VOGU-3710 file (C-alpha; in Angstrom, 3 decimals, decimal comma):
1> mntptlsgea> 0,149/-0,382/-0,012  0,926/3,506/-0,900  2,092/5,706/2,420  -0,338/8,584/2,096  0,778/11,957/1,555  -0,624/14,573/3,713  -0,617/17,940/2,678  -2,087/21,201/4,334  -5,129/21,330/1,804  -6,222/17,530/3,890
11> vlppttsips> -9,326/18,208/5,685  -10,662/15,046/6,995  -13,019/13,782/9,296  -12,807/13,360/13,387  -9,969/10,898/13,626  -10,607/8,800/16,631  -8,092/9,638/19,795  -7,827/5,323/20,463  -4,427/3,843/20,170  -3,656/2,785/16,427
21> tiqglgavvs> -3,063/-1,004/19,052  -6,376/-1,051/20,423  -7,844/0,012/16,774  -6,551/-2,727/15,442  -7,779/-4,828/17,782  -10,976/-3,718/17,561  -11,376/-4,370/13,877  -10,001/-7,548/14,321  -12,376/-8,679/16,730  -16,086/-6,824/16,043
31> rrhffrylhd> -15,370/-4,237/12,813  -19,080/-4,214/12,671  -19,682/-2,930/16,495  -15,754/-0,937/16,509  -17,477/0,775/13,619  -20,337/1,298/15,061  -18,914/2,784/18,135  -17,399/5,709/16,366  -20,480/6,505/14,383  -22,441/7,259/17,151
41> rhgsaftvnl> -19,386/9,019/18,930  -18,104/11,017/15,063  -21,014/11,234/12,838  -21,493/9,371/9,282  -17,336/9,754/8,670  -14,975/9,397/10,933  -10,515/8,436/10,161  -8,929/5,496/11,519  -6,410/3,442/11,203  -6,732/-0,436/10,515
51> pvfgpsvvis> -4,676/-3,761/10,451  -4,284/-4,888/6,271  -6,385/-1,329/5,347  -4,225/1,219/7,035  -5,102/5,033/7,729  -8,359/5,179/6,580  -11,931/7,283/5,994  -14,968/5,381/6,928  -17,898/6,630/5,616  -21,568/5,989/6,070
61> daamarelft> -23,553/8,852/3,749  -25,323/7,735/1,155  -24,419/10,746/-0,986  -20,475/10,558/0,062  -20,741/6,406/-1,286  -22,498/7,683/-4,534  -19,685/10,283/-4,907  -16,958/7,897/-4,159  -18,569/5,179/-6,583  -18,332/7,906/-9,334
71> agdqvenvqp> -14,790/9,416/-8,533  -13,690/7,934/-11,927  -9,793/7,833/-12,283  -9,211/9,616/-8,663  -9,738/6,247/-6,748  -8,838/2,722/-7,732  -10,181/-0,446/-5,771  -9,233/-0,916/-2,182  -5,548/-1,449/-0,958  -4,749/-3,914/-0,245
81> nlgrilgtgs> -8,508/-5,965/-2,171  -8,695/-9,785/-2,611  -6,596/-9,418/-5,832  -4,095/-9,914/-2,817  -5,991/-13,494/-2,637  -7,426/-14,628/-6,191  -4,255/-13,164/-8,043  -3,032/-9,839/-9,943  -5,215/-11,082/-13,191  -8,414/-11,128/-11,814
91> mfalegarhr> -10,953/-8,464/-11,580  -10,109/-7,418/-7,971  -6,531/-6,341/-9,088  -7,715/-4,969/-12,353  -7,520/-1,233/-12,963  -8,542/1,942/-15,845  -8,996/-0,189/-18,928  -7,643/-3,049/-18,758  -10,933/-3,581/-15,553  -13,020/-2,145/-18,280
101> arrklltppl> -12,367/-4,539/-20,937  -12,410/-7,934/-18,242  -15,583/-6,376/-17,008  -16,857/-6,004/-20,382  -16,111/-9,616/-21,689  -17,057/-10,849/-17,940  -20,573/-9,774/-18,500  -22,654/-11,799/-21,183  -22,451/-15,191/-19,056  -24,005/-13,883/-15,696
111> hgkpirsyeq> -27,145/-12,068/-17,298  -29,922/-11,961/-19,343  -30,706/-15,518/-20,721  -27,677/-16,897/-19,762  -28,303/-17,436/-16,133  -32,429/-18,376/-16,903  -31,057/-21,275/-18,131  -29,537/-22,011/-14,739  -33,268/-22,255/-13,091  -33,592/-26,169/-13,491
121> mvvdevraes> -29,849/-26,821/-12,059  -31,051/-25,018/-8,839  -34,149/-26,602/-8,475  -32,266/-29,995/-8,673  -29,444/-28,799/-6,496  -32,267/-28,061/-3,408  -34,376/-30,856/-3,393  -31,257/-33,196/-3,971  -29,809/-31,593/-0,618  -33,256/-31,507/0,715
131> aswptgvefa> -33,895/-34,761/0,137  -32,395/-36,463/3,398  -33,655/-32,912/5,933  -34,792/-34,447/9,489  -38,555/-34,084/10,034  -39,378/-31,454/12,314  -35,244/-31,305/13,656  -33,730/-27,977/14,380  -30,227/-28,059/12,093  -28,138/-25,405/11,120
141> siepmmritl> -28,939/-24,743/7,690  -25,937/-22,622/6,605  -24,107/-25,776/5,004  -26,507/-27,248/3,620  -26,965/-24,117/1,336  -23,093/-23,503/1,118  -23,103/-27,263/-0,371  -26,242/-26,187/-3,208  -24,842/-23,069/-4,305  -21,538/-24,779/-4,149
151> nvilravfga> -22,501/-27,444/-6,514  -24,156/-24,882/-8,861  -21,513/-22,552/-9,368  -19,489/-25,618/-10,182  -21,939/-27,022/-12,814  -22,481/-23,418/-13,893  -18,988/-22,789/-14,589  -17,233/-25,743/-15,211  -20,174/-27,891/-16,270  -18,847/-30,595/-14,609
161> egseldrlrd> -20,113/-33,443/-13,850  -19,081/-36,966/-12,409  -15,249/-37,031/-10,318  -14,893/-33,862/-11,548  -17,557/-32,263/-9,359  -16,096/-35,085/-6,506  -12,836/-33,389/-6,756  -13,695/-29,525/-7,292  -16,216/-29,970/-4,211  -13,352/-31,031/-2,146
171> mippmvtvgs> -11,143/-28,885/-3,318  -13,027/-25,335/-3,011  -14,034/-25,280/0,417  -11,487/-25,467/2,532  -9,470/-23,475/-0,016  -12,716/-20,657/-0,077  -12,547/-20,913/4,415  -8,852/-20,350/4,438  -9,429/-17,117/1,414  -11,800/-15,446/3,420
181> raatvpplpr> -9,701/-15,465/6,971  -6,015/-15,064/4,885  -7,776/-11,429/3,446  -8,476/-10,260/6,103  -5,105/-10,991/8,338  -1,537/-9,628/6,537  0,730/-12,173/5,973  2,699/-13,118/9,279  6,648/-13,357/9,941  8,355/-16,835/8,677
191> llrpidpnhr> 8,340/-17,996/12,041  4,382/-17,661/12,621  4,073/-19,893/8,992  2,372/-22,840/10,642  -0,592/-20,335/11,517  -0,566/-17,949/8,990  -3,892/-18,165/6,719  -1,886/-16,165/3,472  0,493/-19,498/3,571  -2,121/-21,936/4,062
201> yarrnaeyrd> -4,085/-20,209/1,058  -0,888/-21,007/-1,230  -0,988/-24,064/-0,905  -4,226/-24,736/-1,458  -4,632/-22,240/-4,049  -1,271/-23,934/-6,174  -2,595/-27,416/-5,437  -6,421/-25,915/-7,018  -4,355/-23,662/-10,201  -2,869/-26,818/-11,217
211> yvgglitkar> -5,972/-28,971/-11,490  -8,377/-25,824/-13,097  -4,935/-25,562/-15,503  -5,469/-29,126/-16,623  -9,763/-28,370/-17,331  -8,888/-25,621/-19,265  -6,551/-27,463/-21,733  -8,924/-30,101/-21,399  -11,820/-28,024/-22,439  -9,648/-25,916/-24,894
221> ndsrldertd> -9,438/-29,061/-26,869  -13,408/-30,582/-26,753  -14,597/-30,903/-30,054  -17,868/-29,324/-28,760  -16,844/-26,472/-26,967  -19,258/-24,406/-29,460  -21,582/-26,225/-27,738  -21,596/-26,179/-24,554  -23,492/-23,552/-22,584  -21,114/-23,567/-19,585
231> ilaimlrsty> -19,149/-20,487/-17,925  -15,632/-21,649/-18,611  -16,659/-22,266/-22,352  -17,968/-19,325/-22,997  -14,701/-17,336/-21,495  -12,270/-19,450/-23,840  -15,093/-18,477/-26,995  -14,768/-14,694/-26,197  -12,234/-12,696/-27,223  -10,960/-8,820/-26,326
241> ddgspmtdde> -12,192/-5,809/-28,596  -8,886/-6,545/-29,570  -9,518/-10,133/-31,321  -7,211/-11,180/-28,595  -8,559/-14,039/-25,680  -7,886/-14,871/-22,528  -4,941/-16,442/-21,453  -5,100/-19,362/-19,537  -3,989/-17,504/-16,639  -6,691/-14,835/-16,326
251> iaeelatmla> -9,591/-17,710/-16,807  -8,012/-19,128/-13,746  -8,104/-16,480/-11,969  -11,478/-15,146/-12,523  -13,395/-19,181/-12,257  -11,683/-18,909/-8,714  -13,121/-15,263/-8,423  -16,409/-16,330/-9,443  -16,288/-19,572/-7,036  -15,230/-17,701/-4,141
261> aghettattl> -17,636/-14,838/-4,435  -20,626/-16,681/-5,738  -20,596/-20,034/-3,360  -19,945/-18,299/0,130  -21,746/-14,671/-0,240  -25,326/-16,291/-1,484  -25,076/-19,573/0,853  -24,225/-17,202/3,472  -27,384/-14,488/2,478  -29,734/-17,851/2,281
271> awalerlrrh> -28,258/-19,263/5,565  -30,069/-15,241/6,959  -33,168/-15,459/4,801  -34,364/-18,785/7,267  -32,905/-17,098/10,034  -35,151/-14,466/9,301  -37,963/-15,966/8,440  -38,542/-18,464/10,965  -39,322/-15,608/13,442  -41,325/-13,815/10,957
281> pevvrelvae> -44,069/-16,087/10,220  -46,187/-13,332/8,569  -44,029/-12,851/6,520  -43,434/-17,300/5,245  -47,320/-17,268/5,563  -47,262/-14,034/2,473  -44,182/-15,882/0,785  -45,871/-19,197/0,807  -49,466/-17,998/-0,880  -47,281/-16,257/-3,414
291> vdaggsdyrh> -45,133/-19,002/-4,376  -48,766/-21,104/-4,381  -50,018/-18,447/-7,255  -46,971/-18,631/-9,128  -46,012/-15,193/-8,055  -42,693/-13,491/-7,675  -42,638/-9,953/-6,131  -43,434/-10,778/-2,256  -39,952/-12,673/-2,483  -38,171/-10,940/-4,215
301> atilevqrsr> -38,543/-7,793/-1,978  -37,792/-10,715/0,878  -34,397/-11,043/-0,678  -33,632/-7,510/-0,628  -35,110/-6,769/2,943  -32,651/-9,691/4,204  -29,483/-8,165/2,239  -30,497/-4,803/3,753  -30,539/-5,765/7,335  -28,049/-8,483/7,330
311> pvidfagrhv> -25,487/-7,673/5,035  -22,971/-10,180/4,878  -20,145/-8,227/2,867  -20,384/-5,110/5,660  -18,137/-2,186/3,497  -16,969/-1,213/0,236  -13,931/0,700/-0,470  -11,555/2,657/-3,046  -8,042/3,683/-2,608  -7,177/7,553/-3,217
321> vadhldlgkw> -4,714/7,820/-6,354  -5,279/11,066/-6,893  -4,171/14,118/-5,117  -6,850/14,426/-3,279  -10,342/12,917/-3,144  -13,135/15,210/-2,536  -16,172/13,774/-0,515  -18,784/16,556/0,816  -16,972/18,471/3,144  -13,570/16,275/3,139
331> ripkgynvlv> -10,273/16,463/1,861  -9,216/13,293/1,882  -5,289/12,732/0,754  -3,782/10,628/-1,590  -3,136/7,341/-0,249  -6,128/7,155/1,686  -8,571/4,425/2,017  -12,096/5,254/1,920  -14,106/2,979/2,482  -18,407/2,608/2,367
341> siallhddss> -19,428/1,035/6,311  -22,718/-0,732/4,231  -24,341/-2,104/7,886  -24,117/1,671/9,090  -26,422/2,992/6,260  -28,135/-0,061/5,885  -29,613/0,865/9,684  -29,607/4,655/8,414  -33,581/5,465/9,281  -32,922/8,403/7,289
351> efarpevfdp> -32,762/6,183/4,673  -34,826/3,269/5,493  -37,657/4,067/7,900  -37,556/1,625/11,565  -34,105/-0,280/9,941  -35,007/-2,728/12,830  -37,568/-3,895/11,458  -37,820/-7,052/9,646  -40,080/-5,152/6,601  -40,196/-6,611/2,936
361> trflgtkpps> -42,777/-4,403/1,706  -40,568/-1,308/1,970  -39,143/-3,095/-1,002  -42,355/-3,656/-2,783  -43,335/-2,165/-6,099  -40,430/0,580/-5,543  -36,534/-0,010/-6,150  -33,854/-0,257/-3,330  -32,428/3,740/-2,738  -28,948/4,830/-3,227
371> awlpfgggtr> -28,082/3,610/0,349  -28,970/-0,142/-0,571  -25,270/-1,731/-1,367  -25,552/-5,323/-0,286  -23,024/-6,250/-4,179  -21,380/-2,575/-3,807  -21,224/0,457/-6,437  -20,101/1,419/-9,240  -17,912/0,156/-11,939  -16,721/-2,330/-9,201
381> rcigaafatm> -20,476/-3,851/-8,152  -20,526/-7,628/-7,952  -20,333/-9,138/-11,578  -22,648/-11,325/-10,159  -25,286/-9,754/-8,785  -27,701/-11,491/-10,968  -26,584/-14,728/-11,497  -27,126/-14,996/-7,170  -30,578/-13,035/-6,742  -31,696/-15,865/-9,709
391> emdvtlrtll> -30,182/-18,679/-6,864  -31,350/-17,220/-3,691  -34,677/-16,910/-5,678  -35,019/-20,214/-7,194  -33,947/-21,519/-3,572  -36,389/-20,268/-1,774  -39,346/-20,315/-4,101  -38,441/-24,651/-4,247  -38,240/-24,764/-0,120  -41,081/-22,702/-0,237
401> adfelmptsa> -42,659/-24,776/-2,091  -42,254/-28,501/-0,074  -41,160/-27,415/2,767  -43,212/-25,666/5,743  -41,102/-24,229/7,843  -41,223/-23,950/11,846  -41,474/-20,857/13,440  -39,226/-20,037/16,796  -39,337/-17,965/19,439  -35,668/-17,887/20,003
411> rserwfsrgv> -33,354/-14,778/19,928  -31,911/-13,501/16,633  -28,795/-15,047/15,923  -26,170/-12,455/16,509  -23,162/-11,673/14,270  -20,423/-14,238/12,864  -17,492/-12,866/11,364  -15,979/-16,163/8,722  -13,414/-13,922/7,272  -14,703/-11,975/4,671
421> ayapsrggri> -18,851/-12,555/5,100  -20,680/-12,147/8,548  -22,852/-15,795/8,955  -25,318/-16,006/11,561  -23,745/-17,064/14,775  -25,161/-20,567/15,358  -25,379/-21,461/11,127  -29,017/-20,151/10,747  -30,744/-22,815/12,556  -33,913/-23,849/10,927
431> avvpr> -36,802/-26,837/11,055  -38,628/-28,092/8,424  -41,760/-30,749/7,291  -42,232/-31,800/4,279  -45,978/-29,939/2,933
//
């Protein structure tokens, strides 16, 4: 990360007097609670010094967030970012024209008609997974959701079946888990290598690259490549505007990005959805009636509300590369990161009336406001948002058609950090009976 350049023109938001060591501890133990504490003391913008990210400004104002996401070449992706984990050729690491070209290339297979073709695949995976669920016995939903989303993304991305699917199913979950931890921890000294998640991730990533490299070569030589509908085949057939194809290394890194981003976060959101629904039987009744009638509006609104009230990614960030960046009344110097607190924005009563209340009707018949940011914003908004939304929608529709979700009076599950994503602390526990 670049050393911040302070100038006489800099006008930074309030800086906490908490020593940097304690700031770091607070951010590691519970970033959400730490940011909430500072927000309550200093308002919608404050300055911190964080592990991994260094000197940073945290904002929770929708207007400033829009300014940040439309700041163009004044900013780059937050530093460091997941490109450190997923590879220097992944979209997380690319900037400027290279990022725009890659995003243009990868957008078609993740939007519109291609993703609609995957809906039956989601139904099949949900029913295969739920066939063995116990009747009336409580269990954590996050692991079944992880298996469903992993199988879907593996089949959609690789067209994987049989032994290839089995191998990837064994390989990817531990890689994603340790990668999620590594993303929030700086590389440790060599002496601590045995406990360094960065080192463990490097070993698992090398194994992944070797295996996936073989799958890419196999697909490239497939005589029926032009007939295949999986995302790997689409990548292999695609070319940049100058006619050049993606390299095998670029493809491997983007596939890892899709697997990481399209697996854990979607599954975690589904676990939160089930956790919320068990505590709101009136919402479940509306959803079931709608499913039986063939509708979808209330279900879509429910997904939006789950993402608002329980965002699994709690911030999106940018790195200032211009001499300074003006946001509202603040002037932020070159070298600083600016972090948009999605969790604080989603709890802002000026943007969402009674934010503490789980209320899907707030999204009926209207688009989410700009303060709704579960997928981030600007040119780096999650490219797989449409795919993830389809997956969540079809999963919930299928479960509500097949099962009765038993309500509970248990207190809401707490937030638990899995590294990058925030999950329900008890795994989103559910109990179901067949309908």
